[in-house]
C-alpha positions as CSV (number, residue, x, y, z in Angstrom):
1,M,-2.3,20.3,11.6
2,Q,-6.0,19.4,11.9
3,K,-7.0,17.0,9.2
4,H,-10.6,16.5,10.0
5,S,-13.4,19.1,9.9
6,S,-17.0,18.9,10.9
7,S,-18.0,20.1,7.4
8,R,-16.2,17.2,5.8
9,N,-17.5,14.6,8.2
10,A,-21.0,16.0,7.5
11,R,-20.8,15.3,3.8
12,T,-22.3,11.9,4.0
13,D,-24.0,12.2,0.6
14,R,-20.8,13.2,-1.2
15,M,-17.4,11.6,-1.9
16,R,-15.3,11.9,1.2
17,Y,-12.1,11.4,-0.8
18,T,-11.1,12.8,-4.2
19,L,-7.7,11.1,-4.2
20,A,-6.8,7.5,-3.2
21,I,-3.1,6.6,-3.0
22,F,-2.6,2.9,-3.2
23,D,0.3,0.6,-2.2
24,L,1.0,-2.3,-4.5
25,D,2.4,-5.4,-2.8
26,G,0.0,-7.0,-0.4
27,T,-2.7,-4.4,-1.2
28,L,-3.4,-4.8,-4.9
29,A,-0.9,-7.5,-5.8
30,D,-0.9,-10.9,-4.1
31,S,2.9,-11.0,-3.8
32,F,3.3,-12.3,-0.2
33,P,3.6,-16.0,-1.2
34,W,6.3,-15.0,-3.7
35,F,8.1,-13.1,-1.0
36,V,8.1,-16.0,1.4
37,A,9.3,-18.4,-1.3
38,N,12.3,-16.1,-2.2
39,V,13.3,-14.3,1.0
40,N,15.8,-16.8,2.1
41,G,17.6,-16.7,-1.2
42,V,17.9,-13.0,-0.7
43,A,19.0,-13.5,2.9
44,D,21.9,-15.8,1.7
45,R,23.0,-13.3,-0.9
46,F,23.1,-10.3,1.4
47,G,24.0,-12.1,4.7
48,F,21.1,-11.5,6.9
49,R,19.2,-14.0,9.0
50,R,17.1,-16.6,7.2
51,V,13.3,-16.6,7.9
52,A,12.0,-19.9,9.3
53,E,8.4,-20.8,8.8
54,T,7.8,-20.2,12.5
55,D,9.1,-16.7,12.1
56,I,6.6,-15.6,9.6
57,E,3.6,-14.9,11.7
58,P,5.5,-13.1,14.5
59,L,7.2,-10.9,11.9
60,R,3.8,-10.0,10.4
61,R,3.0,-8.3,13.8
62,K,6.1,-6.1,13.8
63,G,6.9,-2.7,12.3
64,T,9.6,-2.4,9.6
65,R,12.3,-1.2,11.9
66,E,11.8,-4.1,14.3
67,I,11.7,-6.6,11.3
68,L,15.1,-5.3,10.1
69,K,16.5,-5.6,13.6
70,R,15.2,-9.1,14.1
71,L,16.6,-10.2,10.7
72,E,19.9,-8.4,11.4
73,V,19.7,-6.3,8.3
74,P,22.0,-3.2,8.5
75,R,20.3,-0.1,7.2
76,W,23.0,0.5,4.7
77,K,22.1,-2.8,3.0
78,V,18.4,-1.9,2.6
79,P,18.8,-0.1,-0.8
80,L,20.9,-2.9,-2.2
81,I,18.4,-5.5,-1.1
82,A,15.6,-3.4,-2.6
83,R,17.2,-3.1,-6.0
84,H,18.0,-6.8,-6.1
85,S,14.4,-7.7,-5.1
86,R,13.0,-5.5,-7.8
87,R,15.1,-7.2,-10.4
88,L,14.2,-10.6,-9.0
89,K,10.6,-9.8,-9.0
90,A,10.7,-8.7,-12.7
91,E,12.1,-12.1,-13.5
92,H,9.2,-13.8,-11.7
93,A,6.4,-11.5,-12.7
94,H,4.4,-14.4,-14.1
95,A,4.2,-15.9,-10.6
96,I,2.4,-12.8,-9.1
97,G,-1.2,-11.7,-9.8
98,L,-3.6,-9.2,-8.6
99,F,-6.1,-10.1,-5.9
100,P,-9.5,-11.0,-7.3
101,G,-11.8,-8.0,-7.7
102,V,-9.0,-5.4,-7.9
103,G,-9.9,-4.3,-11.4
104,E,-13.6,-3.9,-10.6
105,M,-12.8,-1.9,-7.4
106,L,-10.4,0.5,-9.2
107,K,-13.0,1.0,-12.0
108,A,-15.7,1.8,-9.4
109,L,-13.6,4.4,-7.7
110,V,-12.6,6.1,-10.9
111,D,-16.2,6.0,-12.2
112,H,-17.3,7.9,-9.1
113,G,-14.6,10.6,-9.5
114,V,-11.8,9.4,-7.3
115,R,-8.4,10.0,-8.7
116,L,-5.9,7.1,-8.2
117,A,-2.2,7.2,-7.6
118,L,0.3,4.4,-6.8
119,V,3.2,4.8,-4.4
120,S,5.3,1.7,-4.2
121,S,8.8,0.5,-3.4
122,D,8.6,-1.6,-6.6
123,A,9.9,-0.5,-10.0
124,E,7.3,1.3,-12.2
125,A,7.9,-1.2,-15.0
126,N,7.1,-4.1,-12.5
127,A,4.0,-2.2,-11.2
128,R,2.6,-1.6,-14.7
129,R,3.3,-5.2,-15.7
130,L,1.4,-6.5,-12.6
131,L,-1.5,-4.1,-13.0
132,G,-1.9,-4.8,-16.7
133,A,-4.9,-3.0,-18.2
134,Q,-5.7,-1.6,-14.7
135,A,-2.6,0.7,-14.9
136,A,-4.8,3.0,-17.0
137,Y,-6.9,3.8,-13.9
138,F,-3.9,5.5,-12.2
139,S,-3.1,9.2,-12.9
140,D,0.2,9.1,-11.1
141,F,3.0,6.6,-10.4
142,V,5.7,7.1,-7.8
143,C,7.9,4.0,-7.7
144,G,11.2,2.8,-6.3
145,V,10.3,4.4,-3.0
146,G,12.6,3.7,0.0
147,L,11.3,1.8,3.0
148,F,10.9,5.0,5.0
149,G,10.3,7.4,2.1
150,K,6.5,7.2,1.6
151,A,5.5,10.3,3.6
152,A,7.5,12.6,1.3
153,N,6.2,10.9,-1.7
154,F,2.6,11.1,-0.5
155,R,3.2,14.9,-0.3
156,R,4.7,14.8,-3.8
157,V,1.5,13.2,-5.2
158,L,-0.7,15.8,-3.4
159,R,1.3,18.6,-5.0
160,R,1.1,17.1,-8.4
161,A,-2.6,16.3,-8.1
162,Q,-3.4,19.7,-6.5
163,V,-5.6,17.9,-4.0
164,E,-6.1,18.9,-0.4
165,A,-4.7,16.5,2.2
166,A,-8.1,16.4,3.9
167,E,-9.6,14.8,0.7
168,T,-6.9,12.2,0.4
169,I,-6.5,8.6,1.7
170,S,-3.6,6.2,1.4
171,I,-4.5,2.5,1.3
172,G,-1.8,0.0,2.3
173,D,-1.1,-3.2,4.1
174,E,1.8,-2.4,6.5
175,I,2.3,-0.4,9.7
176,R,4.7,1.9,7.9
177,D,1.9,2.8,5.5
178,I,-0.1,4.1,8.4
179,E,2.9,5.9,9.9
180,A,3.7,7.6,6.6
181,A,0.1,8.7,6.0
182,R,0.0,10.3,9.4
183,K,3.3,12.0,8.8
184,A,2.0,13.4,5.5
185,G,-1.3,14.6,7.1
186,I,-3.6,12.4,5.2
187,D,-6.0,9.7,6.2
188,C,-4.9,6.1,6.2
189,G,-6.8,2.9,5.2
190,A,-5.4,-0.5,6.1
191,V,-6.2,-3.7,4.2
192,T,-6.3,-7.0,6.3
193,W,-5.2,-9.4,3.5
194,G,-1.6,-8.2,3.0
195,Y,1.9,-8.5,4.7
196,A,1.0,-7.2,8.2
197,A,-1.3,-9.1,10.5
198,P,-4.7,-7.5,10.9
199,E,-4.4,-7.2,14.7
200,A,-1.1,-5.3,14.3
201,L,-2.7,-2.8,11.9
202,K,-5.7,-2.3,14.1
203,A,-3.5,-1.6,17.1
204,H,-2.3,1.5,15.2
205,A,-5.8,2.7,14.7
206,P,-6.0,3.5,11.0
207,D,-8.8,5.8,9.9
208,L,-10.5,2.9,7.9
209,I,-10.0,-0.8,7.9
210,F,-10.9,-2.8,4.8
211,S,-11.6,-6.5,5.3
212,S,-12.2,-7.3,1.6
213,I,-11.6,-5.7,-1.8
214,E,-15.3,-5.0,-2.1
215,D,-15.1,-3.2,1.3
216,I,-13.0,-0.5,-0.2
217,V,-15.9,0.5,-2.5
218,R,-18.4,0.2,0.2
219,Q,-16.5,2.5,2.5
220,L,-15.2,5.0,0.0
221,I,-18.3,5.5,-2.1
222,P,-21.5,6.6,-0.3
223,R,-24.3,4.0,-0.7
224,R,-26.6,6.5,-2.4
225,L,-24.0,7.1,-5.1
226,V,-23.4,3.4,-5.7
227,A,-27.1,2.9,-6.2
228,E,-27.4,5.7,-8.8
């Protein structure tokens, strides 16, 4: 399927995307420190390899399948670990916040006509609690998504929003987010402040790379429209 067209690329004075699908953890929510602090407790409970401090940076350069292999996590345990992690996260919601500037960024996108959706492995209740008042900017929530289930849910969001794939971008912080977007036939934007190392994301050549929260607004909203 050909996503890009010369007509769309030529619309420099119009919104390139009418729908942005966001990830939550590591993209909007600063949850990586919480994850690092709690991962070994989860490892002990479910019997996979503990993560040493020296393991963290190398793991940030790997894809999800390789991370599971290195930590010796059987695929059948993944849903159990995910459910436990969602419950644990709900208990520690006070320890996780949004990255500075997220609210302003979401508002700017919505004010310029971009519809927002959230596709996350977290529970919807957790997501709404983390987002707080910013949850109102989202027209769709698809939560509790499996590690490898994002592509199907991206397509689900497109159907419900009745938006063309060519006018949609997903924005996430992991290699699997890029892979899922490509599988779903939509553009992918990668943020450099999340779980995956920036160089690992760049090696997968996402359509856009965002180096700051403000960069999302700069790249998604044409400069002329921001000035208006």
